[in-house]
N, C-alpha and C positions, 0 to 999 in steps of 0.2 A: 460572514461564515457556512452558512447553511444554506443556501444560493448555489456558494462555489463546491461544498460539496455531491450537492444533488445533481449539479451539471457536471459536474465530476464523473459520477458512480455511473447515472442514470443519463445523460446529456448522448445525445446522437448529433454527429455535425451535421450541415443543413447546406454549408457551400467547402469547394477547394479540393483539392485532388483526392480528396478521402471522405468525401461526402457518401453520407450513409454507415460511415464506420462510429462507437460507440467510441466516446470521448478520451478514456480512459486508454482507450487501445490505436490513438490517433496523436494523442500527447506529444509520447516520444517518436512517432514517425515524423512528425513537424519541425521538432525537436533537432533530429537529425539531420533535416533536411535545413534549415535554418543556418546550420554549422557548416554545414557543407558549402550554402552558398556566400560565405563570410559574413551574413548576416547578425550573427547574434556567439557569443561562445559560455563555456560552462562558468557556473560561478559559483559558490559554496560559502554558505555562513550558517555558524550553530543556531539552533534551534531556541537557545538562550543562551544566557551570561555561564561562562565557565566557568568555573575555580578551580587550583587543582587540591592535590592532598593536604601541600601545605599552605593554603589559605589564600593564595594570592591568584588574581586575576586573570585568568589567559588571554591570550590576544593571538588571533589566528593569524600566521604567516605564508604568506604563497611559495611555495619552495618545489624541486623536483621530490620525485615519491615512486618507488617501487610496487605495482600492487600484484595480487591474485586472482584473474581471471574468474573468481568461482561463480560469478553468471554463465558461463561458460555452457550451451545448451545440452552438449551431450555428458558433459560432465556430470551437470544436477541431476542429469536423468537416471544416470546409473546409480548416483549415490539413494536420490529417494526412493528408485523401486527397490534399493537393499532395504533400505530401512522400512520401507511397509514389509515387504516380503518375507524376508531373513534374518530380523533385528528386535531385540526384545529391549523396552526399554521399563518393564517392572510397571508401568505407571501409566494411564493413555494420557493426564496432562502433560507426563513429559514429551511421551512419543508427538502429542502431537506439537508443541513449543520446536522439538528437533524438527519435524514433517516444515512448520511453517520458516524458520529460520534458516536451512535448504533451499526453499524456496526467493527468503527476503537477502540471503548474504551478500550478493552482487561482487563490486569488484572491493577486495583490502587490502588496504596501507599495510604492506608487511613488513615496514624498514624504516628504522631509523638512525640519528647520528650521533646517540652520546646512549649509557646508561651500559650496563652488563649484556651479553649476549654472545652472539657465534656468527662471526663474520658471512656476510653475503657472497657466495664463492666465486662471481662473475665482478663483483663491486667490491672489496675490503674497503672504502669507503663507506660502509651501510653496515649495520647490526641488525639481524632479525632479530623483530620487535617478539615480546614473550608469547603474547599468545599464539602465533604465530609457528614460533617456534618449537620444539620440542612434542608432535605430534605424533611421531612414529618410536618415540625413544625406547617402548617397549618390545621392540623386533632385536634393539643390541640387549637385552634382558637374556634374551636364548640365550645365548654366547657369551657373554661376560665372562663367566665363571671360569671358561678355557682362557680366555683372554688375559683374565686381569688375575684369577685365581682368587677372589675373595680379598682382594688388597684395594679399598674404594678409592684411593688418589694413585694409582696405578706407577706407584711408587717401584713397585715389585717387580717383578718379571710372574707372567701363571705359567702354568704346568707344559702351554706349547714354548715359552721362551717368546711370544710375540713381541717386537717392536712396534711404536703408534708410526714410525715408517711405513711399517709391512702392509700397514694400514690405509696407506693413502690413497691409491689408487681404484677408483669406483671399479673396475672389472672385479676385486677380492670381494667389496662386497656383493655386488650384481650377481657372483656365484653364490655364495653365502644364504640371501635371501632369496634364490632361486627363482633372477629377473634373467639370468643365463646357464647355458648348459656349459661356456664353454669354462672349462680347469685353466684360469690366470696365467700368467707366466710369474711368478714370484718370489721368496723367500720364505713362504709359509709352506711347509711339506703339506703336498695332496694328500695327503690321509687327514692332516690335519684339518685341512680344508672342508675334505668330506664328511668329518666327524661333525662341523660346526653347521656345514648344511643342512645334516639331520637333526642336530638336535633342535634348529629353526624351523624345520618339519613338523620336528615331534609337538613342540610348543606353540605354535601357531595354528590358528588366528589368536587372536586376543579373545579368550571369553567372556571379562567381563572388566569393565572399566568404572571404577565410584568416584565420584566426583561432585564438586558444590552444584546446584539449580543453576547459580546466576554463572555457569559458563557453559546452558547449554548453547546460549547465540553465540558464541565464539569458537572458542579453545576445540570442545567437544566435537562441533560440526566442520570443523576445518581439521581434524582425526579423522574422522571420515572421509572428508574429501581427500585428501594426502596418501592414504593409503590407497583410494579408488586412482588415482594419477599415477603412482611407484608400482601398483600390481596393479595395472590396467589390462583388465579382462582378464584377472585372476580374483573372482569375489571369494576363492575359497580362503583367502589369506586379510580379508576384510576381519574388523571386529565384529562383533555376534551380539554383546551387549554393554549396557550403561545403567547404571543405578546412580541416579540423580537423587541430592537428599538436602534439604533444608539447611538455616544455621543455627547453631545451639543457645537456645536459650537455658539459664540457669534461676530455679523456681518460680518458670513462668515470665522471665523480666528478662532483657539485653543481658549478656554477659559484659562486666564494666568493671573494672577495676575503682571505678568513683560510687558506683555503690555498693561494694565491697563480694561482690560475687561474682569476680574470677576467679574460674578455676585451674588447675593444669593436670595434667593426668596423673601424673606422680601425687601432687597432693589430692588427687582423688583415691588413688590407690593408700596412699600412706593413709588416710582418715575412715575409707569404709572397705579396704582388702580387692583384692584385683577380682574376684569375681563378683564382689556386691556392683561394683564399677560398670563390668561389662553387664551384669545383667539390668543394673537402672537404662545403661546406655541401650541399650536393646527397646527398651521399655518404652522409651523416650519419644520414639516417633518413628513412619519410616516414607511420609509422603514427602512432596515438596514445599510442605508447610515447617516450620521453625519447629526444632526439636524438644523437649523441655527436659532436663538434667532434675529429676528431682533430688534433693537431699534426702525430704521426710522419705521418697522409697527406697533409698541408697541404704538407710538406717533399718529402714525394715524390712529389705532382703535382709541385712545380718542377720536380726533377729529368727525372720523363718528360715533360713537355711541353718542355726543353730537349734531351732527347737522341729525341723525333720531330723536331722541328727540326733538326736533324744531319741525320737519315735521309732526309728531305725534301730536304734543299740537296744528299743525294749522289745519292740516285736520279732526282733529276730533273735533273742538272746535270754530274753524275761515269762513274758507272755506264754501261757498255754493256748495254744492256737488250735481250730482242730481241724483234720485232714477228713477223707471221706469224698462221697456225692454232692456234687454242688446243688446249692440250693436257689430258687431262684433269684434272690438279690444276688448270690455270686455269681451266677449265669451275666445279673445285668452290669455287671460290676466291670466283667471280664469284657463284655462286651464295647462297655462305652469305653474302657480304658484302649481298647481297638481301633473307635473313632477316634481318639485323643491322637491316638500314632499318628494314624493317616492324616488326617488334619493339621497336624504339627510338622508331618516332614512337606507338606504340600506347600504350607506358607512360608516354610522355611526356604523352597525351593522356586519360591517367588519372591526373596529376599523381604519380606512381609515380616522383621522378623516379631515386633510387638505381636502381630498376631499369632507368633511361634512360641512367645513366651507366654503368651495367653491359654494358649493350648496343651504346650509340653512342660506349664509350670500351674501357673495359677488354679488353670481349669481341673490339674492333675489332681494338685495338693485341695483341689474343694472334694474333689467327689471323691479321695482315699475318705478324707474327714466323714462324707457322707456315705460310707461305706459300711464307719466304725461305729458310726452315729446309726445305723438303719440298723445295723447286726447284734444290738450293745453292746459292740467289742468281742463281739461270738465271730471272727473273723476265721476262714481259712486260710492254712497255713500256705500251702502253695499259690495262692494268690498273691497273699504280703508278701513273697519274695520274691515275684513275677513284678510286682508293681514297684520296689525297693528297685529291681535289676531296669526297667522299666525307662524307671525316673530318672537313675544314674547314665545311661544313653542317651535319652534325647537331650539333656540339659547337660552334656558334656560339652557341646558347641558353644557353647555360653559360659558355665562356670566351670572349665577343667580342673581346676584345682579342686573342687569341694566334691565334685563327682570321682575323680583318680582316687580318692579317701573313701566315699564309700565304698566304691570299688576294689578296691583291693583290703579295706577292713572290715567291713562287715558282710561282704559277697564273697571274699576271701578268692578272687577269680585273677586269673594269668595273665598277663601283658595288660598295654594303659589301654586304660578307659578310650583315649582319643582315636585309638587307633580301630576301635570298633565300629560297627557296621552301625546304621540306624536300628533300631529293633521293626523285627515283623512280626504282625499282627498274629495271635493264636490262630485264627479261624478267621474265617472269611464275616464281615457285618451282618449280624442279625435284623433286618430293619422294623420287622415285629417285635423283636425283644423290645428294640429301643423305643419302641413307640409306645409299647406296656410302661418302661420304665420311667417314660415323661407322663405319662398321665398317673403314674405313682406320685410323681416328686411334682409334680404341678398341684394333685390333688392334695396331698400334705401342707404343702404352702397356703392352699385355699382354709382348707379346713381348721387351720392354725388360727389362720386372719380372721375366721367368724366365728371362733373360738374366743378369743382375746378382747372382739368388740362386742360392743352394745349393738343390736341390731334395731333395725326400724317396725318396732309393730308389728312382724308375723307377716308383712307383705309377701308377697311374691319372689322368692329368691333371698329373702331376710327372714328373720330372726329374731323375734325380742327377747333382752338378755335373760336367761333364766334364774330365777330368785336366789339360786345353791348355786355352786362351783359343778358345773355339767358332771356326771358320771358313765351317758351313757349316750351311743349316737344309733342312727341309720344313713346309711347308704345310700341312697336312691342311683341306681343306673339305668338308664335307657338305652333300649337294644336299637333303637331306629328313630331316626327324626321325625316329627308331626307331618300330616301331609302337607300344610301350605308350606312348612319350612326345607322338605324334599324338592318340591317345585322349585324357589327359591334360589337352593342350589345345584340344580339341575341346570338351571339359567347362567347362574356367576359363570358353572365351569365352562359358558362357553364365552366367556371374556377374556379378551387377548391378556395377558402377565406379561411386566418385563424384570427384570432383575436388576436390583439398585446395588451400590458400591459396596454394601456393608452384605451383600448375599440375600436379602431378603425382595420377596416380590410385593410389586404392586401393579396394578389396573397399566397400558399403556394408554388409555384415552382415563389420565383424572375425574374427569364430569361423568362419568358414564352412568351414573345413579340416576342422573335427570331424565335419558333415553330409558332406562330400566323397569323405570314406576311405570313407564307409559305402553309396554310390553304387552301383548295381549292377555297371555301366561301370567300374565303378574294380577293383571286386571281381574282375572278369573280367577283369586284367590278370593274366599267368602269374606263379606265384610267384618262379620265379626273379628277377623285377623286381621282385618286391614290397615290401623295403626303401629300393628306392629312388623309389618315388611317390609319397609324402608331402613326403621332403625334394626331390625336385623342382620339384612343386606351390608348396613352399612359396619356392622360389626365385625361380620366374618372377613370381608374384605384390610378393614384398616386394621383390623385386631386379630384373628387366627389365622389369615393368609400370611402376614406379617411373621405371627410367629411360627406358625405350622407349616409354610409352606400349601402347595395344592393337596395335603392330607385335608385340609382346613375344608375342602370342596366334597368330601367324601358322604356317601348317605350312611353306610355303616362301616364298621370296623371288621376287619380281617381274624378277629380273635374275639372270644369269649370274654367283654369287660369284666364282668362280674365274679366268674371263675376265679381271672387272676385277683383281684381284688381280696376274695375269699381266703386264696391262697396265703398274702400277706393280712390277711386280718391281726396277728399277731402283734405287727411290727405296726401299723395303724390305730390300735388299742396305746403301745407304750409309746407312741410320739405323739399321741395325743392327750396320753395322761387320761385314758377311760377304763373301767369295770369292763362295761361291755361292748360290742358294735354289731348292729344287723344289716345286713348288705342283702339289698331286693329290690325290684322291677319299679320302674316309677308308674309301670300303671294303677299302681292302688298301694294309700296311703299308710302309715303304719301304725297299729291300733294308738300309740303313745304321741302321734302328730295330728294337732287339730291346724295346723297351716296349709297353706299351697305349697310349699318348700320341693314338694316333686316335681311342681311343673318345671324347674328351672332347670333340670337334668336333661342333659345332651349327651349324646356319643359323645365319649373320650372327655368329658366333663360332667362325671357322678355332683349330687346336691347329696346337703349333710341335715340332718335335723338330728340338735342335741336335746336331751334333758337330767334332770338329777332325779336319784332315787336316793331315798335316806337308807343309811345304815341298817343290815338287820343287824338286831341286839341278839350278843349269845346267849342260850338258855344258861339259866341257873339253877345248881341243882337243890333243889328244897330240901327245907330245916325237918329235921326229922330221926329216924335210924338209921346207921349206913348199914350195908352187907356186912362188912364188915366183923361190926358188931355180933353175927352169927356165926361167923367162920372162926373168930379168934383167932390168936396169933399165929 
């Protein structure tokens, strides 16, 4: 097997008419010559045992057959170029699979003698097999309302009074579908024909077709080929995009009646409501991998929607919210909300509904809770209303009924929410504000963790657990990296980075650290820091760059980190349940700190040291004569 494979893929002909040609190129030529000389014939057999859906073993029969020559070079070339240059699959794996199928398709048997289907026009003893049929039916949808008038079975005449026999000639459809400029002589009025042609031109081409991943290798590819053949030389009428999805699982298991996890759409709607079902489906997955409908997620969604409505009612109708100028937290909240509006729209446009739900629902809800928590409930009135409006608008495509309820009852807006446009960010994103807020958010999470956990005996970057509950802390802020760290970062800035599927960055050469340590500039770093260099470089690339992108490689911050933390010091005290917090440079230790904690501080990553102070007792009045005794009653 290995010898055959190597010979075919890498071998070169040594003799014969095709001497010097690769074996894989010579093989079809030799085959063609042998058949032409009558020395061979084509022979086909299955690759393995074939079993029908009914469980019976299938026997190969030699019979006549009609084929579509999808291997025609000109035809294949036109489809391939269209997919490469003017087509969107929303997933690079789906696009690669489609391109591979276009080159692989070859001749396809397109007819059969039994079952349901359309009769082959030139040989009515044959039926068109189902995968080859119905590949341009969407073109009919553009005029179906004028022909059938909404009657699915065609048993009643449509608004134009057109009968089936009026459409039997090719010239009628050629004119409607812009394949001919000649108005046909038929029983249909010319103005009706013109109107149907106008409808077709308005709606076509097909902007999007959603289907299963198993149809990429046949039906979807045939759809492209057949459009390219019928509208030859008119790519403006060819499909613009396909979205392929995997199969559906329930609770991470294949859906099966025997397992008791078989669900119909009606059952889901009856049990979880329409909106919870829609949101769970959107959250189930968008790639070619099988989607997972989680009943736990569906139940949680019902609760989340209910809790959010309760909060909206309280926030808009009951709470006393402040107004006036925005604080740092207000501006940060508004900025983060604008960011999620943008990211949610981008995800929806790419048909990445799981990401869309993440940004437009889960992340927005977390942002709201975070804002309420950081402000201790002292939220800004205008921002709260803005948030509810945005949430209703961005979630409306997924949960239209719930959002309609918010839109009309609580926001008291006119018109339907489903007819509104996607919200526009209130202002351009402030990237500096975004970084400030991320530093605060990450620092608070890190500080909480350090406060809750026992330390490691006062080692660098760690702190021994104080004997009592901490009451005070000092936050160390580093204005710049140390000299040796700056050297490492300058060299890391030269390392080429590539983007992963999840949007994170990583080095183009995953093994770059081997060569990195041999750079002259790295070798020149003083020996006292030698053991720290490679761990620092690895941490920056593997952790910081992945989390923060190229910002992690900057030598300094574009703002005063200490001033920013000082502005929100009350928030920090409240979040950490402390009586006092000092903020100072990491260049020198705090009077209460006897550790090396300050050395762990880096730009955008402040360090913290906790200590406990005994509560001061209130002064008690001395026993004796009271002043009132002298003054009288």
